[in-house]
C-alpha positions in Angstrom: 15.8 -18.8 -10.9 15.4 -19.3 -14.6 18.1 -20.6 -16.9 19.8 -17.6 -18.5 20.0 -19.5 -21.8 16.2 -20.1 -22.0 13.5 -17.5 -22.4 11.8 -16.2 -19.2 8.4 -17.7 -18.3 5.6 -15.7 -19.9 3.8 -15.3 -16.6 4.1 -16.1 -12.9 3.3 -19.5 -11.5 -0.3 -20.8 -11.3 -0.3 -20.6 -7.4 0.9 -17.0 -7.7 -1.7 -16.1 -10.2 -4.5 -17.7 -8.2 -3.4 -15.9 -5.0 -3.2 -12.6 -6.8 -6.6 -13.1 -8.4 -8.1 -14.0 -5.1 -6.6 -11.0 -3.3 -7.5 -8.5 -6.0 -11.0 -10.0 -6.6 -12.0 -10.1 -2.9 -10.7 -6.6 -2.3 -12.5 -5.3 -5.3 -15.7 -7.0 -4.3 -15.6 -5.7 -0.8 -14.9 -2.2 -2.2 -17.8 -2.5 -4.6 -20.1 -3.6 -1.8 -19.0 -0.7 0.4 -19.4 1.9 -2.3 -22.9 0.8 -3.6 -24.3 -0.9 -0.5 -23.3 1.4 2.3 -22.9 4.8 0.5 -24.3 6.8 -2.3 -21.9 6.5 -5.2 -21.9 8.4 -8.5 -19.5 7.5 -11.3 -18.8 9.7 -14.3 -17.2 8.4 -17.5 -17.0 4.7 -16.4 -18.2 3.3 -19.7 -15.5 5.1 -21.6 -12.9 3.8 -19.1 -14.1 0.3 -19.4 -13.8 0.5 -23.2 -10.1 1.3 -22.7 -9.7 -1.7 -20.4 -11.5 -4.0 -22.8 -9.1 -3.0 -25.6 -6.2 -3.9 -23.3 -7.5 -7.4 -22.3 -5.4 -9.1 -25.0 -1.9 -8.6 -23.6 -0.2 -9.5 -27.0 -2.3 -6.8 -28.6 -1.3 -4.0 -26.3 0.8 -1.3 -27.9 1.5 1.0 -24.9 1.0 1.2 -21.2 -1.7 2.9 -19.3 -1.3 5.6 -16.5 -4.2 6.7 -14.4 -3.6 9.7 -12.2 -5.8 11.2 -9.6 -6.1 13.4 -6.5 -5.7 11.7 -3.1 -8.4 12.5 -0.6 -8.4 9.4 1.7 -6.3 6.6 2.9 -9.1 4.4 1.4 -8.8 5.8 -2.2 -7.0 2.7 -3.3 -8.6 0.1 -3.3 -11.9 1.8 -2.8 -12.2 3.7 -6.2 -11.6 0.4 -8.1 -14.8 -0.9 -6.5 -16.6 0.8 -9.4 -15.3 -1.8 -11.8 -17.6 -4.7 -12.5 -16.6 -8.0 -10.8 -15.1 -9.5 -14.0 -12.4 -6.8 -13.9 -11.6 -7.3 -10.2 -10.7 -10.9 -10.6 -8.4 -10.3 -13.6 -5.0 -9.0 -12.2 -3.4 -9.1 -15.7 -5.7 -6.2 -16.8 -5.8 -4.4 -13.4 -3.8 -1.6 -11.9 -0.4 -1.6 -10.3 0.1 1.1 -7.7 2.8 2.5 -5.4 2.4 1.9 -1.7 4.4 3.3 1.2 7.1 0.9 2.3 6.9 1.8 6.0 3.1 1.2 6.1 2.3 -1.5 3.5 5.3 -3.7 4.0 5.9 -3.7 7.7 5.8 -7.5 8.2 5.6 -10.7 6.2 1.8 -10.8 6.2 1.4 -7.2 4.8 4.2 -7.8 2.4 2.5 -10.8 0.9 -0.9 -9.2 0.9 0.2 -6.0 -0.9 2.5 -7.8 -3.3 -0.2 -10.2 -4.4 -2.4 -7.0 -4.6 -0.1 -5.5 -7.2 1.4 -2.8 -5.0 5.0 -1.7 -5.5 7.1 -0.9 -2.4 7.9 2.8 -2.4 10.2 4.4 0.1 9.2 7.9 1.3 12.1 10.3 1.8 10.7 11.5 5.1 11.0 8.0 6.5 13.9 6.4 4.5 17.2 7.3 3.0 16.2 5.0 0.1 13.3 7.2 -1.0 13.1 9.7 -3.8 12.6 10.1 -7.5 15.3 7.6 -8.5 14.5 4.6 -6.3 14.3 1.1 -7.8 10.5 1.0 -7.6 10.3 3.9 -10.1 12.4 1.9 -12.5 10.0 -1.1 -12.0 7.0 1.1 -12.8 8.7 2.5 -16.0 9.5 -1.1 -17.1 5.9 -2.2 -16.4 4.6 0.5 -18.6 7.0 -0.5 -21.3 7.9 -3.8 -23.0 10.7 -6.3 -22.9 13.5 -7.1 -23.7 15.5 -5.3 -21.1 19.0 -6.7 -21.5 21.6 -4.1 -20.7 23.7 -4.3 -17.5 23.4 -1.2 -15.3 26.8 0.3 -14.8 26.3 2.3 -11.6 24.8 -0.3 -9.3 26.6 -2.3 -6.6 27.1 -6.0 -7.1 24.5 -6.9 -4.5 21.8 -5.2 -6.6 23.2 -6.5 -9.9 22.7 -10.1 -8.5 19.0 -9.4 -8.1 18.3 -7.5 -11.3 15.9 -9.6 -13.3 17.1 -8.5 -16.6 20.8 -9.1 -16.0 21.0 -12.1 -13.7 17.9 -13.9 -14.9 16.3 -13.9 -11.5 12.7 -12.9 -10.6 13.5 -10.3 -7.9 14.8 -6.9 -7.2 15.8 -4.9 -4.1 14.7 -1.5 -2.9 17.5 -1.0 -0.4 20.2 -3.7 -1.1 18.8 -5.8 1.7 15.2 -6.8 0.9 13.9 -8.8 -2.0 10.7 -8.3 -4.0 9.3 -10.2 -7.0 9.9 -8.2 -10.2 6.6 -8.0 -12.0 8.2 -6.5 -15.2 10.2 -9.7 -15.6 7.2 -11.4 -17.2 6.2 -10.8 -20.8 2.6 -11.0 -19.7 3.1 -7.8 -17.8 4.2 -5.7 -20.8 2.5 -2.3 -21.2 0.8 -2.7 -17.9 -1.5 -0.2 -16.1 0.0 1.9 -13.3 -2.0 4.2 -11.1 -0.3 7.0 -9.2 -1.3 9.7 -6.7 1.1 12.5 -7.5 0.1 14.5 -4.4 2.1 11.9 -2.5 -0.2 12.1 0.5 -3.8 12.5 1.5 -5.0 16.0 1.0 -8.5 17.1 2.1 -9.3 20.7 1.2 -12.6 22.5 1.9 -12.8 23.6 -1.8 -11.6 20.3 -3.2 -8.4 21.8 -4.5 -5.2 19.8 -5.1 -1.7 19.9 -3.6 1.2 20.4 -5.8 2.2 17.2 -7.7 5.5 15.5 -7.1 7.7 14.6 -10.0 7.5 10.8 -10.1 4.7 11.0 -12.7 7.0 12.9 -15.0 9.5 10.0 -15.1 6.7 7.6 -16.1 5.7 9.8 -19.0 9.2 10.8 -20.2 11.0 7.5 -19.9 8.4 4.8 -20.7 8.4 3.5 -24.2 6.2 4.2 -26.1 4.4 7.1 -24.4 1.6 5.5 -22.3 -2.0 6.4 -22.5 -2.9 8.8 -19.7 -6.3 9.0 -18.1 -7.0 11.6 -15.3 -9.4 10.8 -12.5 -11.0 13.0 -9.9 -12.3 11.7 -6.5 -14.6 13.4 -4.1 -16.4 12.0 -1.0 -13.8 9.5 0.1 -12.5 12.2 2.5 -15.8 11.8 4.4 -15.3 8.1 4.6 -12.0 8.4 6.3 -11.5 12.1 7.3 -8.2 12.9 8.9 -10.0 14.6 11.8 -12.0 11.4 12.6 -12.1 10.2 16.2 -12.3 6.8 17.7 -12.6 4.3 16.2 -10.3 5.8 13.6 -9.7 2.5 11.7 -13.4 2.0 10.8 -14.6 3.6 7.6 -17.7 5.8 7.9 -20.8 5.0 5.8 -23.8 6.8 4.4 -21.6 9.3 2.4 -21.9 10.8 -1.0 -19.0 9.7 -3.2 -18.2 10.8 -6.7 -15.5 9.3 -9.0 -15.0 10.8 -12.4 -13.0 9.3 -15.2 -11.7 11.9 -17.6 -11.1 11.3 -21.3 -7.9 9.8 -22.5 -5.3 12.6 -22.8 -4.0 13.5 -26.3 -0.5 12.4 -25.3 1.3 13.6 -28.4 -0.3 17.0 -28.2 0.2 17.5 -24.4 3.5 15.6 -23.9 5.0 15.0 -27.4 7.2 18.1 -27.5 8.5 17.5 -24.0 9.4 13.9 -24.8 11.2 15.1 -27.9 13.2 17.4 -25.8 13.9 14.6 -23.3 15.2 12.4 -26.1 17.4 15.1 -27.4 18.8 15.6 -23.9 19.5 11.8 -23.5 21.3 11.8 -26.9 23.4 14.8 -25.9 24.4 12.9 -22.7 25.3 9.9 -24.8 27.3 11.9 -27.2 29.3 13.5 -24.4 30.0 10.1 -22.8 31.0 8.6 -26.1 33.6 11.3 -26.6 35.0 10.4 -23.2 35.0 6.7 -24.0 32.1 6.1 -21.5 29.3 3.6 -21.7 26.3 4.8 -23.8 24.0 1.8 -23.6 21.8 2.0 -20.5 19.2 -0.2 -18.8 15.7 1.2 -19.0 15.3 3.4 -16.0 19.0 4.1 -15.5 20.1 7.7 -15.7 23.3 9.7 -15.6 23.8 12.4 -13.0 23.1 15.0 -15.7 19.7 13.3 -16.5 18.9 13.2 -12.9 19.9 16.6 -11.6 20.7 18.7 -14.7 18.8 22.0 -15.0 17.1 21.1 -18.3 16.1 17.6 -17.0 14.6 19.2 -13.9 12.8 21.8 -15.9 11.2 19.1 -18.1 10.0 17.2 -15.1 8.4 20.3 -13.7 6.6 21.1 -16.9 5.4 17.5 -17.4 4.1 17.3 -13.8 2.3 20.6 -14.1 0.6 19.5 -17.4 -0.6 16.3 -15.7 -2.0 18.3 -12.8 -3.9 20.5 -15.3 -5.5 17.4 -16.8 -6.8 16.3 -13.4 -8.1 19.9 -12.8 -10.0 19.7 -16.1 -11.9 16.7 -14.8 -12.5 18.6 -11.5 -13.9 21.6 -13.4 -16.2 19.4 -15.6 -17.9 18.4 -12.3 -18.8 22.1 -11.6 -16.2 23.0 -9.0 -14.9 26.5 -9.1 -11.4 27.1 -10.5 -8.8 26.8 -7.8 -6.2 29.5 -6.9 -3.3 28.9 -9.4 -0.9 29.2 -6.4 -2.2 25.9 -5.1 -0.1 24.1 -7.8 3.2 25.6 -6.6 5.5 23.9 -4.1 6.3 27.4 -2.7 2.7 27.8 -1.6 3.0 24.7 0.6 6.4 25.6 2.0 4.7 28.6 3.6 2.8 26.1 5.8 6.1 25.7 7.7 7.4 22.5 9.1 4.0 21.0 9.9 3.5 18.0 7.6 0.2 16.4 8.8 -3.0 17.5 10.5 -5.0 20.7 10.0 -3.2 23.3 7.9 -3.5 27.1 7.9 -5.7 27.1 4.8 -8.2 24.8 6.5 -7.1 21.6 4.7 -6.2 18.4 6.4 -3.1 16.5 5.3 -2.6 12.8 6.0 0.5 10.6 6.4 -0.1 8.6 3.3 
């Protein structure tokens, strides 16, 4: 625990940094060997993406975070797609991605918890398996803070004492809790993590469709875009071929990746954030100000911790409408990359949650439209 009167350490301890570099580097190296040594891999737009990473190498010079967003076709997508990065990027966690991993899969025991934590994976509860899941869980706040920059100094008003005691920005500790019982290192505590890179799979689970179409996107991506400060850079990615490496219909041995496949990973151009999301963020800021004005009139608290929201900002109709629109626009950016590769336009109904509700209660396996849906 750091002294509350002294500034926080700029970065994690040397043993921590070495462990993270080793885990990230070896995993990236194995992924690269698998992609280029055992499969036929084509990468589109990599030079452009590496230019973005190179400009972000100097942490002090970063002006905003980076969000990469892609479709999700295989349980191997992360870390496999990052095998396209040269080795010098794999061994540099400070300029590498943070991702969101399923709590019930990636953090089942101490070994997995250590591996994925050093591997820069944030523990994310899934609503189907935990009452702590959903759009407003602590890990989403962590991701928003990673994309932003310190200082974060306000005391959250709606959290129980048990969580306040582990909040890194109020108690001066290095951990946070996802369920009031566990404890995880808080990466956004460190100034060296400001304006980090976060990757997200908005489909929320593996989706393998014969026409390479996408599922509807969940709204978590909208919180990262609306609430991070300033607006992060957004780069869409499209993945094809990984579904053949680990197809959901595979037989024994299911845990072994298949080789000799054609894999394509395409990095799109950086989205014009102001053009695509600027007006929506302006509406969000006006909505936040309206909430503060209403609370001020009632004598309520109007200074909130980054990532903290009132009930109106969580569930109000205008807030919900904004999240829907942001999410749909992000999905369209991924579809642009898909189209640039020559795939036919998908049925617009594919982007609607109502389309997938028609599948009934079946959540995994082969669906009516011929697609396969996985558990992660």
